[in-house]
C-alpha positions as CSV (number, residue, x, y, z in Angstrom):
1,X,18.4,2.6,-17.2
2,X,18.1,-0.9,-15.8
3,X,15.6,-1.7,-12.9
4,X,17.4,-2.6,-9.9
5,X,15.9,-5.1,-7.8
6,X,15.8,-4.2,-3.9
7,X,16.5,-7.9,-3.2
8,X,18.2,-8.9,0.5
9,X,21.7,-8.5,-1.8
10,X,20.6,-5.1,-2.6
11,X,20.7,-3.7,0.7
12,X,23.4,-5.2,1.6
13,X,25.3,-3.4,-1.0
14,X,23.3,0.1,-0.2
15,X,25.0,-0.6,3.5
16,X,28.2,-1.0,2.3
17,X,28.5,2.0,0.1
18,X,27.2,4.1,3.0
19,X,29.3,2.6,5.6
20,X,32.1,3.3,3.2
21,X,31.5,6.9,3.4
22,X,33.1,7.2,6.5
23,X,36.2,5.3,6.2
24,X,39.8,6.8,6.0
25,X,39.7,6.9,2.3
26,X,35.6,7.1,1.7
27,X,34.3,9.8,-0.2
28,X,31.1,12.1,1.4
29,X,27.6,11.7,-0.2
30,X,26.8,14.3,-2.0
31,X,22.9,14.3,-0.5
32,X,21.9,11.5,2.2
33,X,18.2,11.8,2.6
34,X,16.8,10.7,6.1
35,X,13.0,9.1,5.5
36,X,11.3,6.9,3.3
37,X,7.9,8.2,3.0
38,X,6.9,9.9,-0.1
39,X,8.7,13.0,0.4
40,X,12.0,11.2,1.0
41,X,11.9,8.5,-1.6
42,X,11.3,11.9,-4.1
43,X,14.0,13.6,-2.9
44,X,16.4,10.5,-3.2
45,X,14.8,10.2,-7.0
46,X,15.7,13.9,-8.0
47,X,19.3,13.7,-6.4
48,X,19.8,10.8,-8.4
49,X,18.8,12.1,-11.1
50,X,20.5,15.1,-11.2
51,X,24.0,13.0,-10.6
52,X,24.1,13.6,-7.4
53,X,25.4,10.7,-5.2
54,X,22.7,9.9,-3.0
55,X,21.5,7.8,-0.2
56,X,18.0,7.1,1.6
57,X,17.6,5.8,4.4
58,X,14.7,4.5,6.4
59,X,14.2,3.2,9.9
60,X,11.4,1.0,9.3
61,X,10.0,-0.3,6.0
62,X,9.2,2.2,2.8
63,X,6.0,4.1,2.8
64,X,5.5,2.5,6.6
65,X,4.2,6.0,7.8
66,X,1.8,8.7,6.7
67,X,2.8,7.2,3.1
68,X,0.9,3.9,3.5
69,X,-2.0,5.4,5.4
70,X,-3.5,8.6,2.9
71,X,-6.9,8.4,1.9
72,X,-5.1,7.1,-1.9
73,X,-6.2,9.8,-3.7
74,X,-4.0,12.2,-5.8
75,X,-6.1,14.9,-6.0
76,X,-6.0,19.4,-6.1
77,X,-8.2,19.4,-2.7
78,X,-11.3,20.9,-4.3
79,X,-12.1,21.9,-0.1
80,X,-8.7,24.1,-0.4
81,X,-10.6,26.6,-2.8
82,X,-13.3,27.3,-0.4
83,X,-10.1,28.5,1.7
84,X,-9.1,30.7,-1.4
85,X,-5.7,28.6,-1.7
86,X,-5.5,28.5,-5.4
87,X,-1.8,28.3,-5.5
88,X,-1.8,25.5,-4.1
89,X,-5.0,23.7,-5.7
90,X,-3.3,24.7,-8.8
91,X,0.2,23.1,-8.4
92,X,-1.5,19.8,-6.9
93,X,-3.6,19.8,-10.3
94,X,-0.8,20.0,-12.5
95,X,0.9,17.4,-10.6
96,X,-2.2,14.8,-10.8
97,X,-1.9,15.2,-14.6
98,X,1.7,14.5,-14.6
99,X,1.2,11.2,-12.4
100,X,-2.1,10.3,-14.6
101,X,-0.4,11.0,-17.5
102,X,3.3,10.4,-17.8
103,X,4.8,9.3,-14.6
104,X,3.3,6.6,-12.9
105,X,-0.1,5.9,-15.5
106,X,-0.2,2.2,-14.2
107,X,-0.3,3.5,-10.5
108,X,-2.5,6.2,-10.7
109,X,-6.0,5.9,-12.2
110,X,-9.0,8.7,-12.3
111,X,-11.8,7.7,-10.3
112,X,-15.3,9.8,-10.4
113,X,-17.2,11.1,-7.3
114,X,-20.5,12.9,-6.8
115,X,-20.9,15.7,-5.2
116,X,-24.4,15.6,-3.6
117,X,-26.6,19.1,-3.7
118,X,-29.1,19.4,-1.0
119,X,-30.4,22.8,-1.9
120,X,-32.6,23.3,-4.9
121,X,-31.1,27.0,-7.0
122,X,-28.1,28.6,-5.1
123,X,-26.5,25.2,-4.1
124,X,-25.8,23.9,-7.1
125,X,-24.7,27.9,-8.7
126,X,-22.0,27.4,-6.0
127,X,-20.6,24.2,-6.2
128,X,-20.6,24.6,-9.8
129,X,-18.7,27.5,-9.6
130,X,-16.1,25.8,-7.6
131,X,-15.8,22.3,-9.6
132,X,-15.7,24.4,-12.5
133,X,-12.8,26.5,-11.6
134,X,-10.9,22.9,-10.5
135,X,-11.4,21.6,-13.9
136,X,-10.5,25.4,-15.4
137,X,-6.8,26.0,-13.0
138,X,-6.3,22.1,-14.0
139,X,-5.5,23.2,-17.6
140,X,-4.4,26.7,-16.9
141,X,-1.5,24.6,-15.4
142,X,-0.1,24.0,-18.7
143,X,-0.8,19.5,-18.1
144,X,-2.9,18.2,-20.2
145,X,-5.7,17.2,-17.5
146,X,-5.8,13.3,-17.9
147,X,-9.5,13.1,-16.3
148,X,-12.4,14.0,-17.7
149,X,-14.3,17.1,-16.9
150,X,-17.2,17.8,-14.5
151,X,-20.8,17.3,-15.3
152,X,-24.3,17.9,-13.5
153,X,-26.3,15.2,-12.5
154,X,-30.4,15.5,-11.8
155,X,-31.7,13.6,-8.6
156,X,-32.5,10.8,-10.4
157,X,-29.3,10.3,-12.5
158,X,-27.3,10.7,-9.5
159,X,-29.3,7.9,-8.4
160,X,-29.0,5.5,-11.0
161,X,-25.2,6.2,-10.7
162,X,-25.2,5.8,-6.7
163,X,-28.1,3.9,-5.6
164,X,-27.3,3.7,-2.6
165,X,-27.7,6.7,-1.2
166,X,-31.7,7.5,0.1
167,X,-33.6,10.1,-2.1
168,X,-34.2,12.4,0.4
169,X,-30.2,12.5,0.7
170,X,-30.1,14.8,-2.2
171,X,-32.0,17.2,-4.6
172,X,-29.3,16.3,-7.3
173,X,-25.7,16.2,-7.9
174,X,-21.8,17.3,-9.6
175,X,-19.7,14.5,-10.8
176,X,-16.5,15.0,-11.0
177,X,-12.8,13.5,-11.3
178,X,-9.7,13.1,-9.2
179,X,-6.9,10.3,-9.4
180,X,-6.4,7.4,-6.9
181,X,-3.0,5.4,-6.3
182,X,-2.0,2.8,-4.0
183,X,0.2,4.9,-2.1
184,X,2.7,2.3,-0.3
185,X,3.3,1.0,-4.0
186,X,3.9,4.2,-5.5
187,X,6.3,5.2,-2.4
188,X,7.9,1.9,-3.0
189,X,8.3,2.0,-7.3
190,X,9.8,6.0,-6.1
191,X,12.8,4.3,-4.1
192,X,13.1,1.6,-6.4
193,X,13.2,4.0,-9.4
194,X,15.5,6.1,-7.5
195,X,17.7,3.0,-6.5
196,X,18.3,2.5,-10.0
197,X,19.7,5.6,-11.0
198,X,22.3,4.8,-8.5
199,X,20.9,5.6,-5.1
200,X,22.1,3.4,-2.4
201,X,18.8,2.7,-0.6
202,X,18.2,1.3,3.0
203,X,15.3,0.1,5.1
204,X,15.6,-0.7,8.8
205,X,18.3,1.8,9.3
206,X,17.6,3.9,12.1
207,X,19.5,7.6,11.9
208,X,20.8,7.7,15.8
209,X,22.9,10.8,16.3
210,X,23.8,13.0,13.7
211,X,27.5,14.2,13.2
212,X,29.2,17.3,13.4
213,X,32.1,19.6,12.6
214,X,31.5,23.1,14.3
215,X,28.5,24.2,13.4
216,X,27.9,22.3,10.0
217,X,26.2,18.8,9.5
218,X,28.2,16.6,8.1
219,X,26.3,13.3,8.0
220,X,24.6,10.7,10.5
221,X,24.7,7.4,13.2
222,X,22.4,5.0,11.9
223,X,22.0,1.4,13.6
224,X,21.2,-1.4,11.4
225,X,18.2,-2.9,12.4
226,X,18.6,-6.2,11.2
227,X,21.9,-6.7,12.8
228,X,22.3,-4.6,15.3
229,X,25.2,-2.6,13.9
230,X,25.8,1.0,14.3
231,X,28.0,3.0,11.9
232,X,28.7,6.5,10.7
233,X,27.5,7.7,7.2
234,X,29.3,10.9,5.9
235,X,27.5,13.3,3.6
236,X,27.7,17.3,2.3
237,X,24.0,17.7,2.6
238,X,21.6,15.7,4.9
239,X,18.0,16.2,4.1
240,X,15.4,16.0,6.5
241,X,11.9,14.4,5.4
242,X,11.0,12.4,7.8
243,X,7.2,14.0,7.7
244,X,5.1,14.2,12.0
245,X,9.1,13.1,12.9
246,X,10.5,16.4,11.8
247,X,10.7,18.0,15.0
248,X,12.4,15.1,17.0
249,X,15.2,14.1,14.3
250,X,15.8,18.4,13.9
251,X,16.6,18.2,17.7
252,X,19.4,15.5,16.6
253,X,21.1,18.6,15.4
254,X,20.9,20.3,19.1
255,X,18.5,23.1,17.0
256,X,15.3,23.4,17.2
257,X,14.9,24.6,13.6
258,X,12.1,27.7,11.6
259,X,9.3,25.7,12.0
260,X,7.5,22.7,13.9
261,X,5.6,20.1,12.6
262,X,2.0,19.2,14.0
263,X,0.4,16.0,13.6
264,X,-3.1,15.4,12.8
265,X,-4.9,11.6,12.6
266,X,-6.9,10.6,10.1
267,X,-8.6,7.6,9.9
268,X,-10.0,5.5,7.4
269,X,-12.4,2.6,7.2
270,X,-12.8,-0.4,4.6
271,X,-15.7,-2.0,3.8
272,X,-16.7,-4.5,0.8
273,X,-18.0,-3.4,-2.1
274,X,-21.4,-5.3,-1.8
275,X,-22.6,-2.9,1.3
276,X,-23.0,0.2,-0.8
277,X,-24.2,0.0,-4.5
278,X,-22.7,2.5,-6.6
279,X,-20.3,3.4,-9.2
280,X,-18.5,6.2,-8.1
281,X,-17.3,7.6,-5.1
282,X,-18.6,10.4,-2.6
283,X,-17.9,13.7,-1.1
284,X,-19.9,14.9,1.4
285,X,-19.6,17.8,4.4
286,X,-19.3,17.0,7.7
287,X,-19.2,19.9,10.8
288,X,-15.3,19.6,10.3
289,X,-14.2,18.7,6.9
290,X,-15.3,16.7,4.3
291,X,-15.8,13.1,4.1
292,X,-14.8,10.9,0.7
293,X,-16.0,7.7,0.5
294,X,-14.1,6.3,-2.2
295,X,-13.8,3.2,-4.5
296,X,-11.1,0.9,-3.8
297,X,-10.9,-2.5,-6.1
298,X,-13.2,-4.6,-4.2
299,X,-13.8,-2.6,-1.6
300,X,-15.0,0.9,-0.4
301,X,-12.7,3.1,1.7
302,X,-14.3,5.9,4.0
303,X,-12.7,8.8,5.7
304,X,-11.4,10.5,7.2
305,X,-11.2,12.0,10.6
306,X,-9.3,14.8,11.6
307,X,-8.0,15.3,14.7
308,X,-4.9,16.3,16.9
309,X,-2.6,13.5,17.6
310,X,-0.1,13.9,20.6
311,X,0.9,10.2,21.2
312,X,2.5,7.7,19.6
313,X,3.8,8.6,16.2
314,X,5.4,5.2,15.3
315,X,1.9,3.5,15.5
316,X,-1.4,5.6,15.3
317,X,-4.6,4.1,16.7
318,X,-7.9,4.3,15.6
319,X,-10.5,4.6,18.7
320,X,-14.4,2.9,18.7
321,X,-14.8,6.6,18.8
322,X,-13.4,7.4,15.3
323,X,-15.1,4.6,14.2
324,X,-18.3,5.2,15.2
325,X,-17.6,9.1,13.8
326,X,-17.2,7.6,10.4
327,X,-20.1,5.1,10.4
328,X,-22.6,7.8,11.8
329,X,-21.6,10.9,9.3
330,X,-21.4,7.9,6.0
331,X,-24.9,6.5,7.4
332,X,-26.7,10.1,6.8
333,X,-26.9,9.3,3.1
334,X,-26.7,5.8,2.7
335,X,-30.4,4.0,2.0
336,X,-28.9,0.7,4.1
337,X,-26.4,2.0,6.8
338,X,-23.4,0.7,7.7
339,X,-22.7,-1.7,11.0
340,X,-19.4,-1.9,12.5
341,X,-19.7,-5.6,11.5
342,X,-19.9,-4.6,8.2
343,X,-16.0,-3.1,8.6
344,X,-13.3,-5.2,6.7
345,X,-10.2,-2.6,7.6
346,X,-9.3,0.3,9.6
347,X,-6.2,2.0,9.2
348,X,-5.5,5.5,10.7
349,X,-2.4,7.9,9.7
350,X,-0.6,11.3,10.7
351,X,-0.6,14.3,8.8
352,X,2.3,16.8,9.1
353,X,1.0,20.0,9.2
354,X,3.0,23.1,9.9
355,X,2.1,24.6,12.9
356,X,1.4,27.8,13.5
357,X,-1.6,29.0,11.6
358,X,-4.8,27.7,13.5
359,X,-5.8,25.8,17.0
360,X,-7.9,23.3,14.4
361,X,-6.0,21.1,12.7
362,X,-8.4,21.3,9.3
363,X,-7.7,24.7,8.6
364,X,-3.8,24.1,9.3
365,X,-2.1,25.2,6.2
366,X,-0.9,22.0,3.8
367,X,1.8,24.2,2.1
368,X,5.2,22.8,2.3
369,X,8.4,24.6,3.6
370,X,11.9,24.4,3.2
371,X,14.4,25.7,5.6
372,X,18.1,25.5,5.5
373,X,19.0,26.7,9.0
374,X,21.8,24.2,10.1
375,X,24.7,24.7,7.3
376,X,24.4,21.0,5.9
377,X,21.2,19.9,7.3
378,X,17.5,20.9,4.8
379,X,14.7,20.5,6.7
380,X,11.2,19.5,4.2
381,X,7.9,19.7,6.1
382,X,4.2,20.0,5.6
383,X,2.7,19.8,2.4
384,X,0.7,17.0,1.1
385,X,0.9,13.5,-0.9
386,X,0.0,15.2,-4.4
387,X,2.7,17.2,-4.3
388,X,5.5,15.2,-3.5
389,X,7.7,15.8,-6.4
390,X,7.4,19.9,-6.0
391,X,8.8,19.5,-2.4
392,X,11.8,16.9,-3.3
393,X,12.4,19.4,-5.8
394,X,12.5,22.6,-4.0
395,X,14.2,20.3,-0.7
396,X,17.0,19.4,-3.5
397,X,17.4,23.0,-5.3
398,X,18.3,23.9,-1.9
399,X,20.9,21.5,-1.1
400,X,22.1,21.9,-4.6
401,X,22.6,25.7,-3.5
402,X,24.4,24.5,-0.7
403,X,26.3,22.0,-2.6
404,X,27.5,24.7,-5.5
405,X,30.2,25.8,-3.7
406,X,32.2,22.9,-2.9
407,X,31.6,20.8,-6.2
408,X,33.6,21.3,-9.3
409,X,30.7,20.8,-11.7
410,X,27.5,22.9,-12.1
411,X,24.7,20.9,-10.7
412,X,22.1,20.5,-13.1
413,X,18.1,21.5,-12.9
414,X,15.3,19.3,-11.4
415,X,14.2,16.7,-14.1
416,X,11.8,14.2,-12.5
417,X,8.9,15.9,-14.4
418,X,10.3,13.8,-17.5
419,X,11.4,10.7,-15.4
420,X,8.4,8.0,-15.3
421,X,8.8,5.3,-12.5
422,X,9.6,1.9,-13.1
423,X,6.7,0.2,-15.0
424,X,5.1,3.3,-16.9
425,X,7.5,2.9,-20.1
426,X,5.5,1.0,-22.0
427,X,2.2,0.3,-19.5
428,X,-0.5,1.6,-22.1
429,X,0.8,-1.2,-25.0
430,X,1.2,-3.5,-22.3
431,X,-2.8,-2.8,-21.2
432,X,-3.7,-3.1,-24.9
433,X,-2.3,-6.6,-25.3
434,X,-3.6,-7.9,-22.3
435,X,-5.6,-10.4,-23.5
436,X,-2.7,-11.5,-25.3
437,X,-0.7,-11.7,-21.8
438,X,-3.2,-13.6,-20.3
439,X,-3.2,-16.1,-23.1
440,X,0.4,-16.8,-22.6
441,X,0.6,-16.8,-19.0
442,X,-2.3,-18.9,-18.6
443,X,-3.7,-16.5,-16.0
444,X,-7.3,-15.5,-16.4
445,X,-7.3,-11.4,-18.2
446,X,-8.6,-10.1,-14.9
447,X,-5.5,-11.5,-12.9
448,X,-3.6,-10.0,-15.7
449,X,-4.8,-6.8,-15.5
450,X,-4.8,-6.2,-11.9
451,X,-1.1,-7.0,-12.6
452,X,-0.7,-4.6,-14.5
453,X,-2.3,-2.3,-12.2
454,X,0.3,-2.7,-9.7
455,X,3.7,-3.7,-12.0
456,X,2.7,-2.3,-14.9
457,X,5.7,-3.0,-17.5
458,X,7.6,-5.0,-15.1
459,X,4.6,-7.5,-15.0
460,X,7.1,-9.3,-17.1
461,X,9.2,-10.0,-14.1
462,X,6.4,-11.2,-11.9
463,X,5.0,-13.6,-14.8
464,X,9.0,-15.1,-15.1
465,X,8.9,-16.1,-11.7
466,X,5.4,-18.0,-12.6
467,X,7.2,-19.5,-15.3
468,X,10.1,-21.0,-12.8
469,X,7.7,-22.3,-10.9
470,X,3.8,-22.7,-11.6
471,X,2.8,-22.9,-8.1
472,X,2.9,-19.1,-7.7
473,X,-0.1,-18.9,-10.2
474,X,-2.2,-19.5,-7.9
475,X,-4.0,-17.4,-5.4
476,X,-2.3,-16.9,-1.6
477,X,-4.8,-18.6,0.7
478,X,-7.2,-16.2,3.0
479,X,-6.2,-13.6,0.3
480,X,-7.2,-14.4,-3.2
481,X,-7.4,-11.0,-5.2
482,X,-3.6,-11.7,-4.5
483,X,-1.5,-14.3,-6.4
484,X,1.4,-16.3,-4.5
485,X,4.3,-14.7,-7.0
486,X,3.5,-11.4,-5.4
487,X,4.6,-12.3,-2.2
488,X,7.8,-13.6,-3.3
489,X,8.4,-10.6,-6.0
490,X,7.6,-8.2,-3.0
491,X,10.8,-10.1,-1.6
492,X,13.0,-10.2,-4.7
493,X,12.7,-7.0,-5.8
494,X,10.6,-4.6,-3.8
495,X,12.8,-4.5,-0.5
496,X,10.2,-6.5,2.0
497,X,12.1,-7.8,4.4
498,X,9.1,-9.0,6.9
499,X,5.7,-10.4,7.2
500,X,4.5,-7.4,8.1
501,X,5.9,-5.2,4.8
502,X,4.6,-8.0,2.5
503,X,0.7,-8.1,4.4
504,X,0.7,-4.3,5.2
505,X,2.2,-2.5,2.3
506,X,3.6,-4.6,-1.0
507,X,-0.3,-5.9,-0.6
508,X,-3.4,-4.1,1.2
509,X,-4.2,-7.7,2.5
510,X,-4.4,-6.6,6.0
511,X,-7.1,-4.0,5.4
512,X,-9.1,-5.7,2.7
513,X,-10.2,-9.1,4.7
514,X,-12.0,-9.2,8.2
515,X,-9.4,-11.4,9.8
516,X,-6.5,-8.7,8.4
517,X,-4.7,-11.2,7.1
518,X,-4.2,-13.8,9.7
519,X,-5.6,-16.7,7.7
520,X,-2.8,-15.8,4.9
521,X,0.2,-14.6,7.2
522,X,1.7,-19.0,7.6
523,X,1.9,-19.7,3.7
524,X,3.0,-15.9,3.2
525,X,5.7,-16.2,5.6
526,X,6.6,-20.0,3.9
527,X,7.1,-18.1,0.5
528,X,9.2,-15.5,2.0
529,X,11.3,-17.9,3.9
530,X,13.4,-18.8,0.8
531,X,14.6,-15.8,-0.8
532,X,15.2,-14.3,2.4
533,X,17.2,-17.3,4.2
534,X,14.5,-17.8,6.9
535,X,14.7,-21.2,9.5
536,X,11.7,-22.4,10.9
537,X,12.5,-20.3,14.4
538,X,12.1,-16.7,11.8
539,X,9.2,-17.7,9.7
540,X,7.4,-18.3,13.4
541,X,8.5,-15.0,14.8
542,X,7.3,-13.6,11.7
543,X,3.6,-15.1,11.8
544,X,3.8,-14.7,15.9
545,X,4.6,-11.0,15.1
546,X,2.2,-10.2,13.0
547,X,-1.0,-11.8,15.0
548,X,-0.3,-9.9,17.7
549,X,-0.2,-6.8,16.3
550,X,-3.5,-7.4,14.4
551,X,-5.0,-8.3,17.8
552,X,-3.9,-5.2,19.5
553,X,-5.1,-3.2,16.6
554,X,-8.4,-4.8,17.1
555,X,-8.2,-4.2,20.8
556,X,-7.4,-0.1,20.1
557,X,-10.5,0.0,17.9
558,X,-12.8,-0.7,20.8
559,X,-11.2,1.5,23.3
560,X,-13.2,4.7,23.8
561,X,-10.6,7.6,23.2
562,X,-6.9,8.2,21.7
563,X,-5.1,7.3,25.1
564,X,-6.4,3.9,25.9
565,X,-6.6,3.5,22.0
566,X,-3.2,4.2,21.8
567,X,-2.3,1.9,24.6
568,X,-3.8,-1.1,23.4
569,X,-1.8,-0.6,20.3
570,X,1.5,0.0,21.7
571,X,0.4,-3.6,23.8
572,X,2.0,-5.2,20.1
573,X,5.8,-5.4,19.8
574,X,7.6,-3.2,17.2
575,X,10.2,-4.6,15.9
576,X,10.4,-8.5,14.8
577,X,13.7,-10.3,16.2
578,X,16.0,-11.5,13.6
579,X,17.9,-14.7,13.5
580,X,20.8,-14.7,12.3
581,X,20.6,-15.3,8.1
582,X,21.0,-18.7,6.8
583,X,23.3,-18.7,3.8
């Protein structure tokens, strides 16, 4: 299987293929997936690797919703053991092992966490039994674990691992491991892998309605937000994988659906690595849930909140109250407290929770559900990032069951357990050769390691850009963790169409710098202009739009509550106007 570059031409080809399904002599797709988050991209890969003709449409950018705003963890959910949800934890741990070892070792890697103990005796026994069960469930999953086992630490050893902790904040600790992922890159790579297996992937393509023949859904109406064109796409089965937008998408079929999705807002802070001295993450109890302090490259991620959200789902806003809540709770264990001035970045995401179990969002189910209440329309919702592959499998199983009577061939079972994402094959060998890669490319070994962790075996495509234009080996101004080549590659291979796509999702500059990426905006837009055919007017629009978005987010984060924060965030335009492409 040859990697497909998701460039501007690939998008045009995908749109042409999707448009052709509604022509007089057109053949409908077997499966059309709505939603370019992790579940939608997983569904597209699952369907394509079963030999089904597949399309995926996303209203904005890949992972532009929840799937770029998670805690960046691939984990079993240690707290769900207390809820006695052993099946969910075991399922998630099996997926964690698959991702770390087989499916995406270049994107998912183990990281250590400390669970501080604050009571002598009983707490170590209680928490230790829970973490031991966590490890045992991973072994029992039938997958190789891929992460080290837990261990008990005295207070002295725990403080050696995390000198930032107050000495009176713990009497000891348990260290255990989970997985970490750049969620936006992983979702993008899922979609790109699906495209390489033949799926037609089109971003900035918004579904505006559904097609019906009697009671059956037979396709959708979409609008290309780049050109304004509206057209139909025909499909034997449509999969609604739109996360927190599930109810709105379901309503297009004039059906309420068998379940509803409730949005829970989770806010995270990003602070520089030197603000917290330590070698492991932290998991802390709060009165409502748990709080993570997560190592993230040269930074820490602190989160998350867990509150009901009923305002704009496109741009959930973090308020000053959210930020103060996180700072207050993390400061209870830090010897040197953090202040608002230490915060580099803030991001807020919405968890799609199945409605019904409890009024408190922290206790709503993280299980997923699949519905086929309307012929031709499969709905998948709920779940958690780690179990996206299982959710996709179940959704495409439902679509395949319905397709069985329509196709003259048997539909294979799910094979994604054995389908590595692009960049995974050969990663281990290249990682071992990173010193030689550095020598050959002229880059520092640290730079090569950075590239391998982001692109895996596809690193050669990035290095080819540098070989053709050595200026691309220079760091991007204002964000020297990233090379100029990565901005160009995001456009030529990873489907980025706008400046926000690059600074917010293909890289994480928007949350990893104190200026939120504003110092990098002009240079990045200029690098994107060539491959996208932008003129000076479009470059200026892209920069103006990005600066307005950052300003609106900053203002929202000074507001006292969700309503005023949402109003401030909505002050920035949602869509960048597009000047006709220069050919």
